[in-house]
N, C-alpha and C positions, 0 to 999 in steps of 0.2 A: 884150604881156601884156594880155589882156582880163579885166576884172573884172565879175562879175555881182552887182549890188547888190540884195539882197532886204531890204525894210524890215520885213516881218513874218515871224515864225517859221512861223505857219500861215496859208495863204491865206484871205482873207475875201471874202464876197460884196460886190460893189461897192455895194449898197444900204447896207451897214453902214459901209463904208470912209470915207464922207465926213461922217458925222454922229455919230460916237462919240468921246467924249473919250478913252477908253481906247486906241482905235486911233490917234488923233492923237498921244497921248503915246508910243505904241509907235514910230510913225514918227519922232518927235522923238528918241527914244533911239537909234534906228538911225542917223539922220543925224548925231547927235553922235558916235557911235562911229566912223563913217566919217571924220568930220572929225578926230577925235583920232588915228586911225591915220595919216591923211595927214600931219598935223603931226609925228607921231613919226618917220615916214619922212624927212621933210624935215630935221628936226633931226639925226637919225642921219647922214644924208648930209653935212650941214654939218659935224658934228663929225669925221667921217672925213676930209673934205678939210682941215680945220684941223689935225688931227694929222699928216697926211701933209706939209702945208706947213711945220709947225714942227719936225718930227723932224730933217731934214737940218741945220737951223741949230744945233741942240744938239750934234750929233756933230761 
C-alpha cells in the first residue's frame, strides 16, 4: 500500500515555500497529522493483538 503524502492543500511556488512562516506551519501541521495517524494505527494494532491474546484465557 503506497501512500502519497501531500503537505499543503494548495500547491505553492517554490520561492514562497522556503521562507514563509505560514507555509512552514502548514507543513508542520501536516507532518503532525501524519505522525498522529501513524501512532493511532500502531496503537490500534497493538490493542487488537492484546485483545486476541487475552480472550482465549478468559474463556
